N, C-alpha and C positions, 0 to 999 in steps of 0.2 A: 198445592204441590206440598209434598211431605218434606220435613225438615230432618236433620240428623237425629234429633231426640226421638222423633216419631219412628224412625228406622231402628234405632237401639231397642225401643220398647217393643216393637213388633218381633224382633230377633229374639228378645228374651222371652216373651211370652210363647212364641213357637217352641223354642227349645224346652221350656219348662213343661209344656203339655206333651211334647213328642216323646221326650226322654224320661218323664216322670221324675224330674228332679226339682229341689227347691230353690237352689241358687244358680243364676247364670250371670256371668260378669262379661259384658261386651268390652273387648279390649281393642277393637278396631272397628271403624266405620267410615266408609268413604263413598262418595258419589261416583258411579261408574256408568257413563252414558246415560240411558233412561232409567236406571235403577240404583241399587245400592249393593255394596259388597261389605261383608263384616266378618269378623272373627270373634268367638265368644269362648270364654274359658269355663268349663263345666267340670265339677267333681262328681264321679259316678262310682257306684260300688265297683270293687275290683273284680272284673270278669275272671281273672285267673284264680283268685280265692274263692269266688262263688263256684267255679268248675270243680274245684276240689271238695266242695261241699262243706266247707268250713264257715263257721260264723264269726265275723270279725267287722271292725268298723274301718278297715283299710279301704281308702277310696283311690281311684286313678284321676290324675288330672288330664283331661282331654281338651283339645282345641278344635272346635267346629268352624267350618267356613260356611257361611250362609249368603245366599244371593236372593235380593229381592228386586222385583220390578217397581215401576213408578208408582203403582198403587199399594205398595208394601205387601204384596203377596209373594210368599216363598217360591221361588223359582227352582232352587236346588240347595241342598245342604250335604255336607260331608264331614267326616271326622279327619283332622290332619295329622294328629299324633296318636 
C-alpha cells in the first residue's frame, strides 16, 4: 500500500509532465477512502499576458486538485483558482 510520500511524488510527477512546468509544490495530501486527495501549487506562464502576445516573466499561481486511486493512478485533476 502506498504512503503519503508516494502519493505526493505521484502528484508532483503527473503535474510536471501534464502541465510542462518545472516546479510543483504539494500543499495538501490526505487519504480518502481507497485513494488520495491532494492539492498542489503550480506557477504557470500567465495566460492573460500570453493571449496579448506579450513576452514577460509574469506567472500565475494556480492550485490544482488531484485525486489518485489506491494504486496511485490519477483519477481526476482540476484547477481550483
